[in-house]
C-alpha positions as semicolon CSV with decimal commas, in nm:
position;residue;x (nm);y (nm);z (nm)
1;M;11,733;8,081;16,466
2;Q;11,764;7,976;16,833
3;L;11,642;7,626;16,750
4;S;11,913;7,581;16,487
5;K;12,183;7,686;16,738
6;V;12,046;7,439;16,994
7;A;12,040;7,165;16,729
8;A;12,398;7,249;16,628
9;L;12,510;7,240;16,992
10;A;12,338;6,905;17,043
11;L;12,512;6,774;16,733
12;I;12,851;6,896;16,859
13;V;12,793;6,751;17,207
14;G;12,682;6,422;17,053
15;A;12,986;6,410;16,826
16;T;13,233;6,478;17,105
17;G;13,063;6,219;17,325
18;S;13,100;5,950;17,060
19;M;13,470;6,032;17,009
20;S;13,559;6,004;17,376
21;V;13,843;5,765;17,455
22;S;13,738;5,742;17,819
23;P;13,557;5,422;17,919
24;A;13,307;5,636;18,114
25;R;12,993;5,734;17,924
26;A;12,983;6,100;17,820
27;A;12,708;6,311;17,976
28;S;12,422;6,415;17,750
29;D;12,216;6,734;17,771
30;C;11,994;6,762;18,078
31;P;11,626;6,694;18,006
32;R;11,490;7,040;18,081
33;L;11,205;7,282;18,077
34;I;11,345;7,631;18,078
35;E;11,247;7,978;17,969
36;L;11,560;8,167;17,870
37;A;11,512;8,541;17,847
38;D;11,712;8,794;17,650
39;W;12,054;8,905;17,772
40;G;12,021;9,131;18,076
41;E;11,709;8,947;18,200
42;N;11,709;8,664;18,455
43;S;11,577;8,317;18,373
44;T;11,459;8,010;18,564
45;G;11,429;7,649;18,464
46;D;11,383;7,289;18,570
47;I;11,595;6,987;18,484
48;S;11,559;6,618;18,561
49;V;11,853;6,392;18,656
50;T;11,880;6,039;18,793
51;S;12,041;5,993;19,135
52;G;12,418;5,966;19,093
53;G;12,388;6,073;18,729
54;S;12,520;6,370;18,538
55;C;12,416;6,582;18,243
56;L;12,526;6,886;18,047
57;F;12,354;7,221;18,089
58;P;12,423;7,447;17,788
59;I;12,345;7,819;17,802
60;T;12,110;7,871;17,508
61;I;12,029;8,242;17,516
62;R;12,051;8,370;17,157
63;G;12,376;8,540;17,070
64;T;12,729;8,508;17,205
65;V;12,834;8,425;17,561
66;S;13,139;8,632;17,654
67;S;13,176;8,496;18,010
68;S;12,999;8,287;18,270
69;E;13,051;8,166;18,626
70;I;12,880;7,966;18,899
71;L;12,685;8,208;19,116
72;Q;12,528;7,949;19,349
73;K;12,667;7,598;19,394
74;P;12,424;7,305;19,425
75;A;12,382;7,158;19,774
76;H;12,330;6,796;19,660
77;G;12,568;6,766;19,368
78;K;12,853;6,928;19,181
79;L;12,847;7,182;18,902
80;K;13,153;7,201;18,677
81;K;13,220;7,464;18,412
82;R;13,330;7,287;18,091
83;N;13,352;7,609;17,885
84;P;13,178;7,951;17,894
85;T;12,860;7,807;17,739
86;T;12,832;7,461;17,899
87;Y;12,820;7,328;18,255
88;E;12,806;6,970;18,379
89;Y;12,581;6,892;18,676
90;K;12,638;6,569;18,870
91;T;12,416;6,454;19,157
92;K;12,531;6,286;19,475
93;A;12,483;5,910;19,471
94;K;12,171;5,783;19,649
95;Y;12,025;6,134;19,690
96;K;11,668;6,184;19,569
97;G;11,485;6,515;19,592
98;S;11,555;6,862;19,460
99;D;11,862;7,081;19,423
100;T;11,919;7,435;19,301
101;F;12,208;7,612;19,135
102;A;12,261;7,943;18,955
103;I;12,486;8,052;18,670
104;K;12,569;8,414;18,590
105;A;12,639;8,473;18,220
106;T;12,726;8,783;18,020
107;G;12,668;8,809;17,649
108;Q;12,550;8,991;17,340
109;G;12,238;8,894;17,149
110;P;12,058;9,024;16,842
111;T;11,833;9,257;17,046
112;A;12,006;9,303;17,384
113;S;12,329;9,261;17,577
114;G;12,407;9,230;17,945
115;T;12,436;8,990;18,234
116;S;12,172;8,729;18,315
117;V;12,132;8,494;18,612
118;I;11,995;8,150;18,523
119;T;11,852;7,975;18,830
120;V;11,795;7,602;18,782
121;T;11,597;7,362;19,001
122;A;11,699;6,999;18,954
123;T;11,462;6,712;19,026
124;I;11,672;6,410;19,122
125;K;11,499;6,074;19,079
C-alpha cells in the first residue's frame, strides 16, 4: 500500500512539474535512502543532491499527515515547506559536502498515530 501512495505522489509531482509555466525546471524527488517508521517513531535518511541543485522531499509515512514543520534548518542550503507533506531542499551554489535538516510531522496511520521527527543527511556533490 505504501508503494502505491509513493507512486501516486511521484505521478502527481511529475504532472505538476510538466505543467509549470515557469521557465525554471521543476524540482524532482530527492534520490534517497530512508527508513520511515510508523507515526510516533523517529526516522533518519540520506539524500543526494548536486551542488546548487534542488529536489523535493515528500513525507512518505503511511497514513495522513495532519501537520509538519521544519525542526532544524540546513546549514548549507534552504528548506522550504511546499505543503504539509512535501518540502523542497536547495543547496548553496559551489558547496560540496554534507548537510543535515530535520522535519517534525504529525499524522495518523493504519497502526499508529503521533509525531515523528525525520532527520535527513544530504550528500552534496
